C-alpha positions as CSV (number, residue, x, y, z in Angstrom):
1,M,-65.3,84.2,12.0
2,P,-66.6,81.0,10.3
3,P,-64.1,78.2,9.8
4,T,-62.6,77.9,6.3
5,L,-62.5,74.7,4.4
6,S,-59.3,73.2,3.2
7,T,-58.8,72.4,-0.5
8,T,-59.1,68.7,0.4
9,D,-62.5,69.3,2.1
10,V,-63.8,71.3,-0.9
11,R,-62.7,68.6,-3.3
12,G,-64.3,66.0,-1.2
13,Q,-67.6,67.8,-1.1
14,R,-67.5,68.4,-4.8
15,G,-66.8,64.7,-5.4
16,Y,-69.7,63.7,-3.2
17,R,-72.1,66.0,-5.1
18,V,-70.9,64.7,-8.5
19,A,-71.3,61.1,-7.3
20,N,-74.7,61.8,-5.8
21,A,-75.9,63.5,-9.1
22,L,-74.5,60.6,-11.1
23,S,-76.4,58.1,-8.9
24,Y,-79.7,59.8,-9.5
25,F,-79.1,60.4,-13.2
26,L,-78.4,56.7,-13.7
27,N,-81.2,55.6,-11.4
28,P,-82.3,51.9,-12.1
29,L,-85.8,53.0,-12.9
30,V,-84.8,55.4,-15.7
31,L,-83.1,52.9,-18.0
32,P,-85.7,50.3,-19.0
33,P,-87.9,52.7,-21.2
34,V,-84.7,53.9,-22.9
35,G,-83.6,50.3,-23.5
36,F,-86.9,49.1,-24.9
37,G,-87.0,52.1,-27.2
38,L,-83.5,51.6,-28.6
39,V,-84.1,47.8,-29.1
40,Q,-87.3,48.4,-31.1
41,W,-85.6,51.2,-33.1
42,H,-82.8,48.9,-34.0
43,L,-85.2,46.1,-35.1
44,G,-87.2,48.4,-37.4
45,A,-90.3,49.3,-35.5
46,G,-92.3,52.3,-36.5
47,G,-92.4,55.5,-34.5
48,L,-95.9,54.9,-33.0
49,E,-95.0,51.4,-31.9
50,I,-91.7,52.6,-30.4
51,A,-93.6,55.4,-28.5
52,W,-96.2,52.8,-27.3
53,T,-93.5,50.4,-26.1
54,V,-91.6,53.2,-24.3
55,G,-94.9,54.4,-22.7
56,V,-95.8,50.9,-21.4
57,S,-92.3,50.4,-20.1
58,L,-92.3,53.9,-18.6
59,V,-95.5,53.1,-16.6
60,F,-94.8,49.5,-15.5
61,F,-91.0,49.4,-15.4
62,C,-90.4,52.8,-14.0
63,L,-93.3,54.9,-12.6
64,V,-95.2,52.2,-10.6
65,P,-92.1,51.1,-8.7
66,L,-91.0,54.7,-8.3
67,F,-94.3,55.9,-6.9
68,Y,-94.2,53.0,-4.4
69,V,-90.8,54.0,-3.2
70,L,-91.9,57.7,-3.0
71,G,-94.7,56.5,-0.8
72,M,-92.2,54.8,1.5
73,V,-90.2,58.0,1.7
74,R,-93.3,60.0,2.6
75,R,-94.3,57.5,5.3
76,G,-90.8,57.5,6.7
77,R,-90.0,53.9,5.8
78,T,-86.9,54.9,4.0
79,E,-84.7,57.9,3.9
80,S,-84.3,58.2,0.1
81,L,-85.3,56.8,-3.3
82,E,-82.3,54.6,-3.1
83,V,-83.7,52.5,-0.2
84,R,-80.2,52.0,1.2
85,D,-81.4,49.8,4.1
86,R,-81.2,46.2,2.9
87,T,-84.0,45.1,5.2
88,A,-86.4,47.7,3.7
89,R,-85.9,46.5,0.1
90,L,-88.2,43.4,0.2
91,R,-91.5,45.2,-0.5
92,P,-90.1,47.5,-3.3
93,F,-88.7,44.4,-5.0
94,L,-92.0,42.5,-4.8
95,V,-93.9,45.5,-6.1
96,G,-91.4,45.8,-8.9
97,I,-91.8,42.1,-9.8
98,A,-95.6,42.4,-9.9
99,S,-95.4,45.6,-12.0
100,Y,-92.9,44.0,-14.4
101,L,-95.2,41.0,-14.9
102,I,-98.1,43.3,-15.8
103,G,-95.9,45.3,-18.2
104,L,-94.7,42.0,-19.7
105,A,-98.3,40.9,-20.3
106,V,-99.2,44.3,-21.9
107,L,-96.2,44.2,-24.2
108,A,-97.0,40.6,-25.2
109,L,-100.5,41.5,-26.2
110,T,-99.7,44.7,-28.0
111,V,-96.2,44.7,-29.6
112,R,-95.8,43.4,-33.1
113,T,-92.2,44.1,-34.1
114,A,-89.7,41.6,-32.7
115,L,-92.3,40.4,-30.3
116,P,-90.4,37.3,-29.0
117,L,-87.3,39.3,-28.3
118,I,-89.2,42.2,-26.6
119,V,-91.0,39.7,-24.4
120,S,-87.8,37.9,-23.7
121,I,-86.1,41.1,-22.5
122,A,-89.2,42.1,-20.5
123,A,-89.1,38.7,-18.8
124,L,-85.6,39.3,-17.6
125,F,-86.8,42.0,-15.3
126,P,-89.0,40.0,-12.9
127,L,-86.7,37.0,-13.2
128,N,-83.5,38.9,-12.3
129,T,-85.3,41.1,-9.7
130,L,-86.3,37.9,-8.0
131,L,-82.7,36.7,-8.1
132,I,-81.5,40.0,-6.7
133,L,-84.2,39.8,-4.0
134,L,-82.8,36.4,-2.9
135,I,-79.3,37.7,-2.8
136,N,-80.5,40.7,-0.8
137,T,-81.8,38.5,1.9
138,R,-78.2,37.7,2.8
139,W,-76.1,40.5,1.2
140,K,-76.7,44.0,-0.2
141,I,-75.8,43.9,-3.9
142,S,-75.8,47.1,-5.8
143,V,-79.1,47.5,-7.8
144,H,-77.7,50.5,-9.6
145,M,-74.8,48.4,-10.9
146,T,-76.9,45.4,-11.9
147,T,-79.3,47.6,-13.8
148,L,-76.8,49.8,-15.6
149,A,-74.6,46.8,-16.5
150,G,-77.7,44.8,-17.6
151,F,-78.7,47.7,-19.8
152,V,-75.3,47.7,-21.5
153,S,-75.2,44.0,-21.9
154,I,-78.7,43.7,-23.4
155,L,-77.9,46.5,-25.9
156,L,-74.6,44.9,-26.8
157,F,-76.2,41.5,-27.3
158,V,-78.9,43.0,-29.6
159,A,-76.3,45.1,-31.5
160,L,-73.9,42.1,-32.1
161,T,-76.6,39.6,-33.0
162,V,-77.6,38.9,-36.6
163,W,-81.4,38.6,-36.5
164,R,-83.4,36.4,-38.9
165,D,-85.9,38.0,-41.3
166,L,-84.8,41.6,-40.7
167,P,-83.9,44.0,-43.5
168,S,-80.2,44.9,-43.5
169,D,-80.8,48.6,-43.0
170,T,-82.1,47.9,-39.5
171,E,-78.6,47.1,-38.5
172,V,-77.5,50.8,-38.7
173,A,-79.8,52.0,-36.0
174,L,-77.9,50.4,-33.1
175,T,-74.3,49.3,-33.4
176,A,-71.6,48.0,-31.1
177,V,-69.7,51.1,-31.7
178,S,-72.4,53.3,-30.3
179,V,-73.2,51.0,-27.4
180,A,-69.7,50.1,-26.3
181,P,-68.9,53.6,-24.9
182,L,-71.6,53.0,-22.3
183,L,-69.2,50.6,-20.7
184,L,-67.3,53.7,-19.6
185,L,-70.2,54.5,-17.4
186,L,-69.7,51.4,-15.3
187,P,-66.5,52.3,-13.5
188,L,-67.9,55.9,-13.0
189,L,-71.1,54.6,-11.4
190,M,-69.1,52.1,-9.3
191,W,-67.0,55.0,-8.0
192,A,-70.1,57.0,-7.3
193,R,-71.9,54.4,-5.3
194,V,-68.9,53.8,-3.1
195,R,-68.2,57.6,-2.8
196,V,-71.7,58.3,-1.4
197,S,-71.3,55.3,1.0
198,A,-74.2,53.4,-0.5
199,H,-72.1,50.3,-1.1
200,T,-68.8,48.7,-0.6
201,T,-66.4,48.0,-3.4
202,A,-67.3,44.3,-3.3
203,Q,-71.0,45.1,-3.6
204,V,-70.6,47.3,-6.7
205,V,-68.2,44.8,-8.4
206,A,-70.7,42.0,-7.7
207,G,-73.6,44.1,-9.1
208,A,-71.6,44.9,-12.3
209,A,-70.7,41.3,-12.8
210,F,-74.3,40.2,-12.3
211,G,-75.6,42.8,-14.8
212,L,-73.0,42.1,-17.4
213,F,-73.1,38.3,-17.5
214,V,-76.5,37.1,-16.3
215,P,-78.6,38.8,-18.9
216,L,-76.1,37.8,-21.6
217,I,-76.4,34.1,-20.7
218,E,-80.2,34.3,-20.4
219,L,-80.6,36.0,-23.8
220,Y,-78.1,33.6,-25.5
221,V,-80.1,30.6,-24.3
222,L,-83.4,32.2,-25.2
223,V,-82.4,33.6,-28.6
224,Y,-80.2,30.8,-29.9
225,H,-81.6,27.6,-28.2
226,V,-85.2,28.3,-27.2
227,L,-86.7,30.7,-29.7
228,D,-84.1,30.4,-32.6
229,L,-84.3,34.1,-33.5
230,A,-80.8,34.6,-34.7
231,G,-79.1,33.5,-38.0
């Protein structure tokens, strides 16, 4: 007769499955195209330009890094798309940086609406990936948390900033009220990454702090002091 599972075991397995599904649903490579599309929508871009920007970001900020990691999985260099081994993360980071720079160049040459801001946001990806790479040489910070928290902080910054030379009706497309609930995803993902044993509590807290504050500081400096885009 097969052994029966206790209620605690069943709940534990269910919790692991939920945490694992949440980790894949909020994969770091999924969020950039969504973020670029929402920002352009908020700033009044037309449908075709939004579709183009989302497409470019999908290719260079998502698919190219994803296919590289898939190749690593097929060659046995990592066990999963999460690349949990800190020592195996160098090449995916470098490929990501190179792909982000190409995507940045394509966006800079083709985008018209809010070009300085779109380029500024795109520039955060190679810059902050480099910073995370440097941290990773010593310590395994959570990339899931840096990406989700960065996604939230960028959208909040854009929603709360009064932009120069924009019609007032663009402000209704993205608001702090609609973005703020995304903050609730942060503790959920922090729990998930610890629950699947991908990170320690310190690593997910550090990732969340990096993602929340570093992009905000960078955008504040760029928007208010370098490019003077805000009123």
